[in-house]
N, C-alpha and C positions, 0 to 999 in steps of 0.2 A: 559021109564028105568030109567030117571035121577030123575023122580018125585018120586021113591022108596029111594032115599038117601035125601028127602027133599028140592031141589033145586027149587027156584020159576021160573016163567017163564021169570022174569028179569035176574037172575044169568044164566040161560041156555043161553039166548040171550048173556050175557057178555062172557060167555065159547066158544060161537061160532064167535062171531064179533071181539072179541080181536086178536086171532091168525090171522083172515084173514086182520085186520088194521095192524098188524105185519109184515105179508106176504107184504103188499101193500108198507109200509115203506122201507123194506128191498129190494126188487124189485125196486123200485123206485131209492135207491142209488146204487144199482149195474148198473142200466142202465145209471144213470148220469155219473158214474167211467167209466163203459167201452164205453159209447159215447164219452167222453172226450179223451180216450184211443186209439180208432178206429173211429173216426169220417170219416177221409179217410186213406186209406192204401197206400202203396208206388205206387200201379198201378193207384191211384186215384179211387177205387172203394168206394162206400157209405157203411156204417155201417152195413146194413143188409146184403149185398153181401160178407162182409169180415166175418160174424160170423160164427166161428167154434165150433166144439162140446166141446172144452175146454172152451169156453166162456160159452156154455149152462151150461156145469157143474158147472162153478164158480158163475154163476147168480142162479141156483138151490141152491145151498149151501147158499147163502145169502137169498134166499126166505125160506128155511126152517130153518135157524136159526130164523129169522124174526118172523114165525110161532111159534115157539118153546116159544120165548121171549115174543110175545102177549099172549100166553097161562099162562106164569107165572104171567104175569102182572095180568090176569083175574082171577087165583087162589089167588093173593094177596088180591083181593076186595071183592070175593064172599061173600055173607053173610055180608058185611061192609058198603054197600052203601043204601042211601035212593031210594027209588023207583021212581025216579023223572028222567026225559031225560036230565036234566042239568048234574047230578053226573055221568050218563052214558056216556054222551058226552066227559066229563073228562076223564073217564077211556079210552075210545076208541082214546082221542087224545093223550093222554100217551103212550097207546100200539102203534100206529102210529110212534110216535118219538122214542121210545125204538126200535121198529123193525128196524127204519133208522140208528139207531147207533149201532144195536146188534153185528155186526161182530168186531167192535172195542169194545165194552163192554165185550164180551166173551174174546177176546184175551189179554185184561189188565187183567180180573180176572184170567186167566192161568198162567199170569207172577206173579201175586201177590201170587198165591198159590204155583207155585214153586220157587219163593224167601223163602217164609215161609219155606217149607220144605228143600230148602237148608239149612237155618240158623239152622234150628231144627239138620239137620245130621252134621253141624259143629261142635253145642253145644256136641251131643253124642260123636263125633271123639276127642274133648280136654280132655274128661272125660276118 
């Protein structure tokens, strides 16, 4: 199917592996944060024993946002890279790092957009 839109094998791999790397980056961050917060509960249970459904939802959110961020990174670079392993590796590294920081990136972006909208609404109300 992807051949019909003229994507090379290199671009197809980029579309598949960048979201995977974003997923791994975000999941790593979620595990680090969750592990720090719940290394031991009050009863002295270990992390996995105290893992709840809400924790699972929180980690799933991180993983999903990381995969979406990885996909966006892949879309930025499709057709614009030399078909060399070094270029490919750099994009995957960017996807991993972007996935790791993706929840914070999306929250900051949301705040910036909210501030812009609020500023425009104040300008409209002044007039």
